[in-house]
N, C-alpha and C positions, 0 to 999 in steps of 0.2 A: 839226903845222906846224914841227917842228924841222928844222934844217938850212937849206940854201939851194938853190933851184932856179934854172934858167936864167931870167934876167930879174929876179931878186931883187937888191936893191941893197945890203943890209947883211947879212953872215953872221949867221944865227940869228934874223933878223927878216924873214921873207918879205913881199914886197909883196902886198897884198890888192887885187884888182880887183873893184869893184862896178859892174856893168853898168847901163845905163839901165833905167828902168821899162818892163816889157813890157805886152802887152795884157791880161795877167791881174792886173796891179797889183803885180807883184813885181820884184825886182832880183836877177839871178844873181850869186852871190858865188864868186870863184875865188881860189885861192892856188897859185902855182907850177904852173899848169895843172890843178890839181885842183878840181873843182866841189864846193863845200861845201853848196850848196843855193840856194833862192830865198828871199830876205828880203822881208818886207812892212813892216819898220820897222828903225830903227837897233838896237833891242833884239834883233831876230833876228840881225843881223850880229854883235853881241856874243855871243850864244848860240852861233853857229857857231864863233866864235873860242875860246870857253870849251871847247867840245867838242873842239877841235883842240889844246887844251893851254895856251892863254894865259889869264892872269888878266884878266877883263874890267875889273877895277878899275884896271888899269894901261894900258889901251888908250885912245889918244886918236884918235877917229875923224876928227879934222881934221888929223892928222899927214900932210902931203903926202909925206913920205919913205917912209911905209909903206902909204898908201892911194891908190889911183887910182880916184876917183869919176867915173865916166863918165855923162854925161847929168844931172848935178846933184850937189850936195853931200849930206852926210848928212841934210839936212832935206827932200830932195825924194823923195816917195813917190807922186807922181802923174805921168803922162806930161807932158812939157813941150810 
């Protein structure tokens, strides 16, 4: 997740898009157009970011500058 892709707002800190809960109970997670996977909890999102090179201890899932939570915030894991 290094660098900045189109649509990112701060160089070096790509915007993370977490899509609404789907029919399988997961939320697709994308960064700069790259699909990181389907998360079933906030812990999954943090794990995807860790695998992408970020320290999960420094990530604030409620940071609206870096996260675009669609269909609910980080506490929503069932369809609305």
